[in-house]
GUGURO-875705 format. One record per atom (N, C-alpha, C): atom name; x, z, y. Coordinates in steps of 0.2 Angstrom, whole numbers, plus 2048, in hexadecimal, padded with zeros to 3 digits. Layout:
BEGIN
name / x / z / y
CA / X / Z / Y
...
//
This chain:
BEGIN
name / x / z / y
N / 01D / 22B / 529
CA / 01F / 231 / 528
C / 024 / 235 / 52B
N / 026 / 238 / 529
CA / 02B / 23A / 52C
C / 033 / 23B / 524
N / 037 / 239 / 526
CA / 03B / 238 / 51D
C / 040 / 240 / 51E
N / 03A / 243 / 51B
CA / 03C / 24B / 51A
C / 03E / 24D / 512
N / 043 / 250 / 510
CA / 042 / 250 / 508
C / 03C / 257 / 50A
N / 03C / 259 / 503
CA / 036 / 25F / 502
C / 03B / 263 / 504
N / 037 / 26B / 504
CA / 039 / 272 / 506
C / 038 / 274 / 501
N / 038 / 27C / 501
CA / 03D / 280 / 4FB
C / 034 / 280 / 4F9
N / 02E / 27F / 4FD
CA / 027 / 284 / 4FA
C / 025 / 27E / 4F9
N / 026 / 274 / 4F9
CA / 020 / 26E / 4F9
C / 024 / 26E / 4F1
N / 01F / 26A / 4F1
CA / 022 / 267 / 4E9
C / 026 / 263 / 4E9
N / 029 / 262 / 4E4
CA / 030 / 25E / 4E1
C / 02C / 256 / 4DE
N / 031 / 253 / 4E1
CA / 02D / 24A / 4DF
C / 031 / 248 / 4D8
N / 02B / 244 / 4D2
CA / 02F / 244 / 4CD
C / 033 / 23E / 4CF
N / 039 / 23F / 4CB
CA / 03D / 239 / 4CA
C / 03E / 236 / 4C3
N / 041 / 22F / 4C4
CA / 040 / 22A / 4C0
C / 047 / 227 / 4C1
N / 04C / 226 / 4BB
CA / 051 / 225 / 4BA
C / 052 / 21C / 4BE
N / 056 / 21C / 4BF
CA / 058 / 215 / 4C2
C / 05F / 212 / 4C0
N / 062 / 20B / 4C0
CA / 065 / 208 / 4C0
C / 068 / 206 / 4C5
N / 066 / 201 / 4CA
CA / 067 / 201 / 4D1
C / 05F / 202 / 4D3
N / 060 / 1FF / 4DB
CA / 05A / 1FF / 4DE
C / 05B / 1FD / 4E4
N / 057 / 1F8 / 4E8
CA / 059 / 1F8 / 4EE
C / 052 / 1F6 / 4F1
N / 054 / 1FB / 4F9
CA / 04D / 1FD / 4FD
C / 051 / 1F8 / 503
N / 04A / 1F5 / 506
CA / 04A / 1F0 / 50C
C / 047 / 1F5 / 512
N / 04E / 1F6 / 516
CA / 049 / 1FB / 51B
C / 048 / 1F8 / 522
N / 04B / 1F1 / 523
CA / 047 / 1EB / 528
C / 049 / 1E5 / 526
N / 047 / 1E2 / 52C
CA / 049 / 1D9 / 52A
C / 050 / 1DA / 526
N / 055 / 1DD / 52B
CA / 05C / 1DC / 52A
C / 05F / 1E1 / 527
N / 05E / 1E9 / 526
CA / 063 / 1EC / 523
C / 05F / 1EC / 51C
N / 061 / 1F1 / 518
CA / 060 / 1F1 / 510
C / 064 / 1F9 / 50D
N / 062 / 1FC / 50A
CA / 066 / 200 / 504
C / 066 / 200 / 4FD
N / 06D / 201 / 4FB
CA / 06B / 200 / 4F3
C / 06F / 206 / 4F1
N / 06C / 205 / 4EA
CA / 070 / 210 / 4E8
C / 071 / 20A / 4DF
N / 077 / 20D / 4DD
CA / 079 / 20A / 4D6
C / 079 / 211 / 4D1
N / 077 / 210 / 4CD
CA / 07C / 217 / 4C8
C / 07F / 217 / 4C4
N / 082 / 214 / 4C5
CA / 08B / 212 / 4C1
C / 08E / 211 / 4C8
N / 093 / 210 / 4C7
CA / 099 / 20F / 4CA
C / 09C / 207 / 4D1
N / 094 / 203 / 4CF
CA / 096 / 1FD / 4D4
C / 096 / 1FE / 4DA
N / 096 / 1F9 / 4DF
CA / 09A / 1F4 / 4DD
C / 0A3 / 1F6 / 4DD
N / 0A3 / 1F2 / 4D8
CA / 0AC / 1F3 / 4D5
C / 0B0 / 1EF / 4D9
N / 0B2 / 1F3 / 4DE
CA / 0B9 / 1F3 / 4E3
C / 0BE / 1F6 / 4E2
N / 0C3 / 1F3 / 4E0
CA / 0C8 / 1F6 / 4E2
C / 0CB / 1FA / 4E1
N / 0CF / 1FF / 4E4
CA / 0D1 / 206 / 4E2
C / 0CD / 20A / 4E0
N / 0C5 / 20E / 4E2
CA / 0C0 / 210 / 4E0
C / 0BA / 20B / 4D9
N / 0BD / 207 / 4D8
CA / 0B8 / 202 / 4D4
C / 0B3 / 208 / 4CE
N / 0B9 / 20C / 4CA
CA / 0B5 / 210 / 4C9
C / 0B4 / 218 / 4CA
N / 0B2 / 217 / 4D1
CA / 0AE / 21D / 4D3
C / 0A7 / 21C / 4D4
N / 0A2 / 222 / 4D4
CA / 09D / 220 / 4D4
C / 09B / 21D / 4DD
N / 096 / 21D / 4E1
CA / 096 / 21B / 4E7
C / 08F / 220 / 4EB
N / 08F / 21E / 4F0
CA / 088 / 224 / 4F4
C / 084 / 21C / 4F5
N / 07E / 21C / 4FB
CA / 07B / 215 / 4FD
C / 07F / 210 / 4FE
N / 07C / 20B / 4FE
CA / 07F / 205 / 4FE
C / 07E / 202 / 506
N / 07F / 1FE / 50C
CA / 07D / 1FD / 510
C / 079 / 1F5 / 510
N / 074 / 1F1 / 50F
CA / 075 / 1EA / 510
C / 072 / 1E7 / 518
N / 076 / 1E3 / 517
CA / 074 / 1E0 / 51C
C / 071 / 1D7 / 51B
N / 06D / 1D6 / 51D
CA / 069 / 1CE / 519
C / 06B / 1CF / 512
N / 06C / 1D4 / 50D
CA / 06A / 1D3 / 507
C / 073 / 1D4 / 506
N / 076 / 1D3 / 50A
CA / 080 / 1D5 / 507
C / 082 / 1DA / 508
N / 085 / 1DF / 504
CA / 087 / 1E5 / 503
C / 08C / 1E6 / 507
N / 08E / 1EB / 50D
CA / 090 / 1EB / 511
C / 095 / 1F0 / 511
N / 096 / 1F3 / 509
CA / 098 / 1FA / 507
C / 0A2 / 1F8 / 508
N / 0A2 / 1F0 / 505
CA / 0AD / 1F2 / 504
C / 0AE / 1F4 / 500
N / 0B5 / 1F6 / 502
CA / 0B5 / 1FD / 4FD
C / 0B3 / 205 / 4FE
N / 0AE / 206 / 502
CA / 0AD / 20B / 503
C / 0A9 / 20F / 4FF
N / 0A7 / 216 / 501
CA / 0A3 / 21A / 4F9
C / 09D / 21A / 4FC
N / 09A / 218 / 501
CA / 095 / 216 / 503
C / 092 / 21C / 506
N / 08D / 21E / 509
CA / 08B / 224 / 50B
C / 086 / 229 / 506
N / 08A / 22E / 507
CA / 087 / 235 / 504
C / 08D / 237 / 4FF
N / 093 / 236 / 4FF
CA / 096 / 237 / 4F8
C / 09B / 23E / 4F8
N / 09A / 241 / 4F3
CA / 09D / 247 / 4F1
C / 0A6 / 246 / 4F1
N / 0AA / 24A / 4F5
CA / 0B2 / 248 / 4F2
C / 0B1 / 252 / 4F4
N / 0B7 / 255 / 4EF
CA / 0B9 / 25B / 4ED
C / 0BF / 25C / 4EF
N / 0C2 / 25F / 4F3
CA / 0C9 / 260 / 4F2
C / 0CB / 268 / 4F2
N / 0CF / 267 / 4EA
CA / 0D2 / 270 / 4E9
C / 0D9 / 271 / 4EA
N / 0DA / 275 / 4E8
CA / 0E3 / 279 / 4E8
C / 0E8 / 272 / 4E5
N / 0E5 / 271 / 4E0
CA / 0EA / 26C / 4DD
C / 0E6 / 264 / 4DA
N / 0DF / 263 / 4DB
CA / 0DD / 25B / 4D9
C / 0D8 / 25C / 4E0
N / 0D6 / 255 / 4DF
CA / 0CF / 253 / 4E1
C / 0CD / 250 / 4DF
N / 0C6 / 250 / 4DE
CA / 0C1 / 24F / 4DA
C / 0BB / 24A / 4DF
N / 0BA / 244 / 4D8
CA / 0B5 / 240 / 4DC
C / 0B0 / 23F / 4D4
N / 0A9 / 23B / 4D7
CA / 0A7 / 239 / 4D2
C / 0A7 / 22F / 4CC
N / 0A9 / 232 / 4C8
CA / 0A8 / 22C / 4C3
C / 0A1 / 22C / 4BF
N / 09E / 22F / 4C0
CA / 097 / 230 / 4BB
C / 094 / 233 / 4C0
N / 08B / 232 / 4BF
CA / 085 / 233 / 4C3
C / 07E / 231 / 4BE
N / 078 / 235 / 4C0
CA / 073 / 235 / 4BE
C / 071 / 233 / 4C4
N / 06B / 22E / 4C5
CA / 068 / 22A / 4CA
C / 061 / 229 / 4CA
N / 05C / 22B / 4CF
CA / 055 / 22B / 4CB
C / 052 / 22A / 4D2
N / 04A / 229 / 4D3
CA / 04A / 225 / 4D7
C / 042 / 22A / 4D9
N / 03E / 22B / 4DE
CA / 037 / 22C / 4DD
C / 035 / 22B / 4E7
N / 02E / 22C / 4E7
CA / 02B / 22A / 4ED
C / 029 / 22F / 4F0
N / 02A / 232 / 4F7
CA / 023 / 237 / 4F9
C / 022 / 234 / 4FF
N / 01A / 234 / 502
CA / 01A / 232 / 506
C / 01C / 22A / 507
N / 01C / 227 / 50C
CA / 01F / 21F / 50E
C / 028 / 223 / 50E
N / 02A / 227 / 509
CA / 033 / 22A / 50A
C / 033 / 227 / 501
N / 039 / 222 / 500
CA / 03B / 222 / 4FC
C / 041 / 227 / 4FB
N / 041 / 22B / 4F5
CA / 045 / 230 / 4F4
C / 04B / 22F / 4ED
N / 050 / 22D / 4F2
CA / 058 / 22D / 4EB
C / 05A / 231 / 4E9
N / 05A / 234 / 4E1
CA / 05F / 239 / 4DF
C / 064 / 239 / 4DD
N / 06C / 239 / 4DC
CA / 070 / 239 / 4DC
C / 075 / 240 / 4D8
N / 076 / 242 / 4D2
CA / 079 / 246 / 4CF
C / 080 / 243 / 4CE
N / 086 / 244 / 4D1
CA / 089 / 243 / 4D3
C / 08E / 247 / 4CD
N / 090 / 248 / 4C6
CA / 097 / 24C / 4C3
C / 09C / 24A / 4C5
N / 09F / 250 / 4C9
CA / 0A7 / 24E / 4CB
C / 0AC / 24F / 4C5
N / 0AD / 24A / 4C2
CA / 0B3 / 249 / 4BC
C / 0B7 / 245 / 4BD
N / 0B8 / 242 / 4C3
CA / 0C0 / 23F / 4C6
C / 0C3 / 242 / 4CB
N / 0CE / 241 / 4C7
CA / 0CF / 242 / 4CC
C / 0D6 / 23D / 4CF
N / 0D6 / 23B / 4D2
CA / 0DB / 238 / 4D6
C / 0E2 / 237 / 4D4
N / 0E6 / 234 / 4D1
CA / 0EF / 232 / 4CF
C / 0F2 / 22D / 4D4
N / 0F7 / 22D / 4D5
CA / 0F7 / 22A / 4DA
C / 0FE / 229 / 4D3
N / 102 / 222 / 4D6
CA / 107 / 21F / 4D3
C / 10E / 21E / 4D4
N / 113 / 220 / 4D5
CA / 11A / 21B / 4D6
C / 11E / 217 / 4D3
N / 11C / 213 / 4D4
CA / 121 / 20D / 4CC
C / 120 / 212 / 4C8
N / 118 / 214 / 4C4
CA / 117 / 217 / 4BE
C / 11A / 21E / 4BC
N / 11F / 221 / 4C3
CA / 11E / 227 / 4C4
C / 118 / 22E / 4C6
N / 116 / 22F / 4C3
CA / 110 / 233 / 4C5
C / 112 / 238 / 4CB
N / 10F / 23A / 4D0
CA / 111 / 23D / 4D7
C / 111 / 244 / 4D7
N / 10D / 248 / 4D0
CA / 110 / 24D / 4CE
C / 118 / 24E / 4D0
N / 11D / 24B / 4CF
CA / 123 / 24C / 4CE
C / 124 / 24D / 4D2
N / 12A / 252 / 4D4
CA / 12B / 254 / 4DB
C / 12F / 250 / 4DF
N / 133 / 24E / 4DD
CA / 137 / 24A / 4E3
C / 133 / 245 / 4E5
N / 12F / 240 / 4E3
CA / 12B / 23D / 4E4
C / 124 / 240 / 4E9
N / 122 / 245 / 4E8
CA / 11E / 24B / 4EA
C / 121 / 24A / 4F3
N / 126 / 24C / 4F2
CA / 12D / 250 / 4F8
C / 12D / 247 / 4FD
N / 12C / 243 / 4FB
CA / 12C / 23D / 4FE
C / 126 / 23B / 502
N / 124 / 23B / 4FD
CA / 11B / 23C / 501
C / 118 / 240 / 506
N / 11B / 247 / 507
CA / 11A / 24B / 50A
C / 11E / 24B / 50F
N / 123 / 245 / 50F
CA / 128 / 245 / 516
C / 123 / 240 / 51B
N / 121 / 23A / 516
CA / 11D / 235 / 51A
C / 118 / 23A / 51D
N / 116 / 23B / 51A
CA / 10F / 240 / 51D
C / 110 / 242 / 523
N / 115 / 248 / 523
CA / 118 / 24A / 529
C / 11A / 247 / 52F
N / 11D / 23F / 52D
CA / 11B / 23C / 534
C / 118 / 23B / 537
N / 114 / 238 / 531
CA / 10C / 237 / 536
C / 10A / 23C / 538
N / 10A / 23F / 536
CA / 105 / 245 / 53A
C / 107 / 249 / 53F
N / 10F / 248 / 541
CA / 111 / 24A / 545
C / 113 / 246 / 54C
N / 112 / 23E / 549
CA / 114 / 239 / 54E
C / 10D / 233 / 54E
N / 10B / 234 / 554
CA / 103 / 233 / 553
C / 104 / 22A / 553
N / 109 / 228 / 555
CA / 10B / 220 / 554
C / 10C / 21E / 54E
N / 10C / 222 / 549
CA / 10D / 220 / 542
C / 108 / 220 / 540
N / 104 / 21A / 53E
CA / 0FF / 219 / 53E
C / 0FE / 21B / 537
N / 0F6 / 21E / 533
CA / 0F5 / 21F / 52B
C / 0F6 / 216 / 52A
N / 0F0 / 214 / 52F
CA / 0F1 / 20A / 529
C / 0FA / 20A / 528
N / 0FD / 20B / 52D
CA / 104 / 209 / 529
C / 106 / 20B / 525
N / 105 / 213 / 523
CA / 108 / 215 / 51E
C / 104 / 213 / 517
N / 100 / 210 / 516
CA / 0FE / 20E / 511
C / 0FE / 208 / 50F
N / 101 / 203 / 515
CA / 105 / 1FF / 515
C / 10C / 1FD / 511
N / 10F / 205 / 514
CA / 115 / 207 / 512
C / 114 / 208 / 509
N / 110 / 20C / 508
CA / 10F / 20F / 500
C / 10E / 208 / 4FC
N / 10A / 203 / 4FE
CA / 106 / 1FE / 4FC
C / 10D / 1F7 / 4F9
N / 114 / 1F9 / 4FD
CA / 118 / 1F5 / 4FC
C / 11C / 1F8 / 4F9
N / 11C / 1FE / 4F6
CA / 120 / 200 / 4F1
C / 11E / 203 / 4EA
N / 119 / 1FF / 4EA
CA / 112 / 1FF / 4E3
C / 112 / 206 / 4E1
N / 10D / 208 / 4E5
CA / 109 / 211 / 4E4
C / 102 / 20E / 4E3
N / 101 / 20D / 4DD
CA / 0F7 / 20E / 4DC
C / 0F6 / 213 / 4DB
N / 0EE / 211 / 4DE
CA / 0EB / 21A / 4DD
C / 0E5 / 218 / 4D5
N / 0E2 / 21E / 4D0
CA / 0E2 / 21D / 4CC
C / 0DC / 223 / 4CB
N / 0D7 / 221 / 4C9
CA / 0D2 / 228 / 4C9
C / 0D1 / 227 / 4C0
N / 0D3 / 22F / 4BD
CA / 0D3 / 230 / 4B9
C / 0CD / 234 / 4B6
N / 0CB / 234 / 4AE
CA / 0C6 / 238 / 4AE
C / 0C9 / 240 / 4AF
N / 0C5 / 246 / 4AF
CA / 0C7 / 24D / 4B0
C / 0C3 / 253 / 4AD
N / 0C4 / 257 / 4AC
CA / 0BF / 25D / 4AC
C / 0B9 / 25C / 4B2
N / 0B2 / 25C / 4B1
CA / 0AE / 25D / 4B6
C / 0AF / 264 / 4B8
N / 0AE / 266 / 4BE
CA / 0AB / 268 / 4C4
C / 0A2 / 26A / 4C7
N / 0A1 / 266 / 4C5
CA / 09B / 267 / 4C2
C / 096 / 261 / 4C6
N / 091 / 263 / 4CB
CA / 08E / 25C / 4CC
C / 08D / 25E / 4D5
N / 08A / 25B / 4D8
CA / 08A / 25A / 4DC
C / 082 / 255 / 4DE
N / 07D / 257 / 4E0
CA / 077 / 255 / 4E0
C / 076 / 251 / 4E5
N / 075 / 24C / 4E7
CA / 074 / 24A / 4EF
C / 06D / 246 / 4F0
N / 067 / 247 / 4F4
CA / 062 / 246 / 4F3
C / 062 / 240 / 4F8
N / 05E / 239 / 4FA
CA / 05F / 235 / 500
C / 057 / 236 / 500
N / 057 / 235 / 506
CA / 04E / 234 / 507
C / 04F / 22F / 50C
N / 04E / 229 / 50D
CA / 04D / 225 / 50F
C / 043 / 221 / 514
N / 044 / 221 / 51A
CA / 040 / 220 / 51C
C / 03F / 21D / 522
N / 03F / 214 / 524
CA / 040 / 210 / 52A
C / 046 / 211 / 52D
N / 048 / 214 / 532
CA / 04F / 213 / 534
C / 055 / 218 / 532
N / 053 / 21C / 52D
CA / 055 / 222 / 52C
C / 059 / 223 / 523
N / 05C / 229 / 525
CA / 05C / 228 / 51C
C / 05F / 231 / 51B
N / 05A / 237 / 51C
CA / 05B / 23E / 51A
C / 05F / 23E / 514
N / 066 / 242 / 515
CA / 069 / 245 / 510
C / 06B / 24C / 50F
N / 06B / 24D / 509
CA / 06B / 254 / 506
C / 06E / 254 / 501
N / 074 / 256 / 501
CA / 07B / 258 / 4FD
C / 07A / 25F / 4FA
N / 079 / 262 / 4F3
CA / 077 / 267 / 4EF
C / 080 / 26A / 4EF
N / 083 / 26E / 4EE
CA / 088 / 271 / 4E9
C / 088 / 276 / 4E7
N / 082 / 279 / 4E5
CA / 080 / 27F / 4E1
C / 081 / 27E / 4D9
N / 085 / 278 / 4D8
CA / 085 / 277 / 4CE
C / 08D / 276 / 4CE
N / 091 / 278 / 4D3
CA / 097 / 276 / 4D4
C / 099 / 27E / 4D2
N / 0A2 / 27C / 4CE
CA / 0A7 / 283 / 4CC
C / 0AB / 283 / 4D3
N / 0A9 / 286 / 4D7
CA / 0AB / 287 / 4DE
C / 0B4 / 28B / 4DF
N / 0B7 / 28D / 4DA
CA / 0BB / 292 / 4DA
C / 0C1 / 28C / 4D9
N / 0C5 / 28A / 4DD
CA / 0CC / 287 / 4DF
C / 0C9 / 281 / 4E3
N / 0C3 / 281 / 4E7
CA / 0C1 / 27C / 4EC
C / 0C2 / 27C / 4F4
N / 0C7 / 27B / 4F7
CA / 0C8 / 27C / 4FA
C / 0C5 / 27A / 502
N / 0C1 / 272 / 500
CA / 0BE / 26F / 507
C / 0B7 / 26C / 500
N / 0B3 / 267 / 504
CA / 0AE / 262 / 501
C / 0AC / 25E / 506
N / 0AD / 257 / 504
CA / 0AB / 255 / 50B
C / 0A7 / 24F / 507
N / 0A2 / 24E / 50D
CA / 09C / 247 / 50B
C / 09F / 241 / 50D
N / 0A1 / 23C / 50A
CA / 0A2 / 237 / 50D
C / 09E / 231 / 50F
N / 09D / 22E / 517
CA / 099 / 229 / 516
C / 09B / 223 / 519
N / 09C / 21E / 516
CA / 0A0 / 218 / 518
C / 09E / 212 / 515
N / 0A2 / 20D / 519
CA / 09E / 206 / 517
C / 0A3 / 201 / 518
N / 0A4 / 1FC / 519
CA / 0AB / 1F8 / 516
C / 0AC / 1F7 / 521
N / 0B3 / 1F7 / 51F
CA / 0B4 / 1F6 / 525
C / 0B5 / 1F0 / 528
N / 0B6 / 1E9 / 524
CA / 0B8 / 1E2 / 527
C / 0AE / 1E2 / 52A
N / 0A8 / 1E6 / 52A
CA / 0A2 / 1E5 / 52D
C / 0A2 / 1EA / 531
N / 0A4 / 1EF / 532
CA / 0A3 / 1F4 / 536
C / 0A7 / 1F6 / 53A
N / 0AA / 1F2 / 53E
CA / 0B0 / 1F2 / 543
C / 0B0 / 1F5 / 549
N / 0AC / 1F8 / 54C
CA / 0AB / 1FC / 553
C / 0AA / 204 / 552
N / 0AC / 207 / 554
CA / 0A9 / 210 / 553
C / 0A6 / 211 / 55A
N / 0A2 / 216 / 55C
CA / 0A0 / 217 / 564
C / 09D / 21F / 560
N / 09C / 220 / 567
CA / 099 / 228 / 566
C / 096 / 22A / 56C
N / 092 / 231 / 56C
CA / 08F / 234 / 572
C / 094 / 234 / 579
N / 09B / 235 / 579
CA / 09F / 237 / 57E
C / 0A3 / 231 / 57F
N / 09F / 22A / 57D
CA / 0A0 / 225 / 581
C / 0A7 / 221 / 57F
N / 0A9 / 223 / 579
CA / 0B0 / 221 / 577
C / 0AC / 21C / 572
N / 0B1 / 214 / 573
CA / 0B0 / 20F / 56F
C / 0B8 / 20D / 56C
N / 0B8 / 20B / 566
CA / 0BF / 20B / 562
C / 0BD / 202 / 55E
N / 0C0 / 200 / 55C
CA / 0BF / 1FA / 558
C / 0C9 / 1FA / 554
N / 0C3 / 1F7 / 54D
CA / 0CB / 1F8 / 548
C / 0CE / 1FA / 547
N / 0D3 / 1FC / 54A
CA / 0DA / 200 / 547
C / 0DA / 209 / 54C
N / 0D6 / 203 / 553
CA / 0D5 / 209 / 554
C / 0D0 / 211 / 552
N / 0CE / 20D / 54E
CA / 0C8 / 213 / 54C
C / 0CB / 21A / 549
N / 0D2 / 218 / 546
CA / 0D6 / 21E / 544
C / 0D6 / 220 / 53D
N / 0DA / 224 / 53B
CA / 0DA / 226 / 533
C / 0D7 / 22D / 531
N / 0D6 / 22F / 535
CA / 0D0 / 232 / 533
C / 0D1 / 239 / 538
N / 0CC / 239 / 53D
CA / 0CE / 240 / 546
C / 0C5 / 241 / 544
N / 0C8 / 246 / 547
CA / 0C2 / 24A / 547
C / 0BE / 249 / 54F
N / 0B8 / 247 / 54F
CA / 0B4 / 247 / 553
C / 0B0 / 24C / 555
N / 0AF / 24D / 55C
CA / 0AC / 251 / 561
C / 0A8 / 24E / 564
N / 0A4 / 249 / 563
CA / 09F / 248 / 568
C / 099 / 248 / 561
N / 094 / 24A / 566
CA / 08C / 24F / 562
C / 08A / 248 / 55F
N / 08C / 240 / 55F
CA / 088 / 23B / 559
C / 092 / 235 / 559
N / 08F / 233 / 554
CA / 094 / 22C / 553
C / 091 / 228 / 550
N / 093 / 221 / 550
CA / 091 / 21B / 54C
C / 097 / 218 / 54D
N / 094 / 213 / 547
CA / 09A / 20D / 546
C / 093 / 208 / 544
N / 098 / 200 / 549
CA / 094 / 1FC / 54A
C / 097 / 1F6 / 546
N / 092 / 1F0 / 543
CA / 094 / 1EB / 540
C / 092 / 1E5 / 549
N / 099 / 1E4 / 549
CA / 094 / 1DF / 54F
C / 092 / 1D8 / 54E
N / 096 / 1D5 / 548
CA / 091 / 1CF / 548
C / 08E / 1CE / 547
N / 088 / 1D4 / 540
CA / 082 / 1D5 / 53F
C / 07D / 1D9 / 544
N / 080 / 1DC / 54A
CA / 07D / 1E1 / 54B
C / 077 / 1E7 / 548
N / 07B / 1E8 / 542
CA / 079 / 1EF / 53D
C / 07E / 1F5 / 540
N / 07C / 1FA / 53D
CA / 080 / 201 / 542
C / 07D / 206 / 53D
N / 081 / 20E / 53E
CA / 07F / 212 / 53A
C / 083 / 216 / 53E
N / 07E / 21D / 53F
CA / 080 / 221 / 544
C / 07E / 228 / 542
N / 083 / 22D / 542
CA / 083 / 235 / 540
C / 084 / 23B / 544
N / 080 / 23E / 542
CA / 081 / 246 / 547
C / 088 / 24A / 546
N / 08B / 24E / 54B
CA / 08E / 253 / 54B
C / 08A / 258 / 548
N / 08C / 25E / 543
CA / 089 / 263 / 541
C / 089 / 269 / 542
N / 089 / 26F / 541
CA / 08B / 277 / 542
C / 090 / 279 / 53C
N / 094 / 27C / 53D
CA / 099 / 27E / 536
C / 09B / 277 / 530
N / 09A / 273 / 536
CA / 09E / 26B / 52F
C / 0A3 / 268 / 535
N / 0A7 / 265 / 534
CA / 0AD / 260 / 537
C / 0AB / 25B / 536
N / 0A8 / 255 / 53C
CA / 0A9 / 24D / 539
C / 0AC / 24B / 53E
N / 0AF / 246 / 53B
CA / 0B7 / 240 / 538
C / 0B5 / 23A / 538
N / 0BA / 236 / 53A
CA / 0B7 / 22D / 53C
C / 0BC / 22C / 53A
N / 0BD / 226 / 535
CA / 0C3 / 224 / 533
C / 0C3 / 21C / 52D
N / 0C8 / 218 / 52E
CA / 0C8 / 211 / 52C
C / 0CF / 20F / 528
N / 0CE / 20B / 525
CA / 0D3 / 209 / 522
C / 0D4 / 202 / 51D
N / 0D8 / 1FF / 51E
CA / 0D6 / 1F5 / 51C
C / 0DE / 1F4 / 51B
N / 0DE / 1F2 / 515
CA / 0E5 / 1EE / 513
C / 0E1 / 1E9 / 50C
N / 0E4 / 1E2 / 50E
CA / 0DF / 1DE / 50A
C / 0E1 / 1DE / 500
N / 0D9 / 1DE / 4FD
CA / 0DB / 1E0 / 4F7
C / 0DD / 1E7 / 4F3
N / 0DC / 1ED / 4F8
CA / 0DC / 1F3 / 4F9
C / 0DA / 1FA / 4FA
N / 0D9 / 1F7 / 501
CA / 0D3 / 1FB / 506
C / 0D1 / 1F7 / 50A
N / 0C8 / 1FA / 50A
CA / 0C5 / 1F7 / 50F
C / 0BE / 1FF / 50F
N / 0BE / 202 / 515
CA / 0B9 / 207 / 517
C / 0BC / 209 / 51D
N / 0B6 / 20C / 51D
CA / 0B4 / 20E / 527
C / 0B1 / 212 / 525
N / 0AF / 21B / 527
CA / 0AA / 220 / 527
C / 0AA / 223 / 52C
N / 0A6 / 229 / 52D
CA / 0A1 / 22D / 52E
C / 0A1 / 234 / 52B
N / 0A5 / 239 / 52A
CA / 0A6 / 23D / 524
C / 0A7 / 243 / 525
N / 0A4 / 246 / 521
CA / 0A2 / 24D / 524
C / 0A7 / 253 / 51F
N / 0A9 / 258 / 521
CA / 0AF / 25C / 51F
C / 0AB / 265 / 51E
N / 0A9 / 266 / 519
CA / 0A7 / 26E / 518
C / 0AB / 273 / 514
N / 0A9 / 27A / 516
CA / 0A9 / 27F / 511
C / 0A7 / 27D / 50D
N / 0AD / 280 / 506
CA / 0AA / 280 / 4FF
C / 0A4 / 287 / 502
N / 0A2 / 28B / 503
CA / 09F / 28F / 502
C / 097 / 28D / 505
N / 097 / 285 / 508
CA / 092 / 282 / 507
C / 08D / 282 / 500
N / 085 / 285 / 501
CA / 082 / 282 / 4FB
C / 081 / 27B / 4FE
N / 07B / 27A / 504
CA / 079 / 272 / 503
C / 078 / 26F / 50A
N / 07C / 26A / 50D
CA / 07D / 264 / 514
C / 077 / 260 / 513
N / 074 / 260 / 51A
CA / 06E / 25B / 51B
C / 070 / 259 / 522
N / 070 / 252 / 520
CA / 06F / 24F / 528
C / 06C / 247 / 525
N / 06C / 244 / 52B
CA / 06B / 23E / 52C
C / 06C / 237 / 52D
N / 06D / 231 / 52B
CA / 071 / 22D / 52E
C / 06B / 227 / 530
N / 06D / 225 / 534
CA / 068 / 220 / 53A
C / 06A / 21B / 53A
N / 068 / 217 / 535
CA / 06A / 20E / 538
C / 067 / 20C / 53C
N / 06D / 207 / 53E
CA / 06B / 204 / 548
C / 06A / 1FD / 546
N / 066 / 1FB / 54A
CA / 066 / 1F2 / 54C
C / 069 / 1F2 / 552
N / 06B / 1EE / 554
CA / 06C / 1EB / 55B
C / 06C / 1E4 / 55E
N / 069 / 1E3 / 561
CA / 068 / 1DA / 565
C / 06C / 1D7 / 563
//
């Protein structure tokens, strides 16, 4: 049966709350979902996660946010989720997960215990950012290494919630159909919405797309726009991968960061307008011989 979400005129399946659930998609691949902030990895340990990809039972997410994780960029803050309600249902042959992400965390960077809202410190980082944007040889990862040496850390603190993003995942065979509903947000002040689809960079080391571009590790880039009709990330050692498609009225980007004990993510992320009510897309799980 096709892995489709219920249409407006179809009955909505009943959902049961869950703490954690694991789905076996094939002999190789699986999907895991948590209701709390597991797995507690490094900088984003206290943030919610989307779906975690498994290979032979091993979590492949690293320090990534998982599949279908929302982020809100506002004029003065960036909002993440530290709280969710997670539930499960079955419709035909499809398992359906629903996560209500409460957008209740904001990011705080600290420079030797000085909050980066300090004007002089913010000016310094603006200078570094300008170097990166105007000089393509100054890699994003090099900037992260530099800031790491200067004792800069990232924390996510409780904040007044901007509302909820309800993400529904329908899992069937080798596909995950994702539906992100933004209609429960306080949209005033939101400039951009991102839906992240990230797993671990130590596993997924190769990027390939429909334009026959193939990149490995650092060459995947910082957060580069994708013009191809589809893009994929591949874990060469396991033969597992995932693919997403470019959508109308969305920007699709690829990105990767690795820094020992700090950063370990690679992803294909969508950027949408704050006027977007619902975003729907497909993640195809790939298996190579």
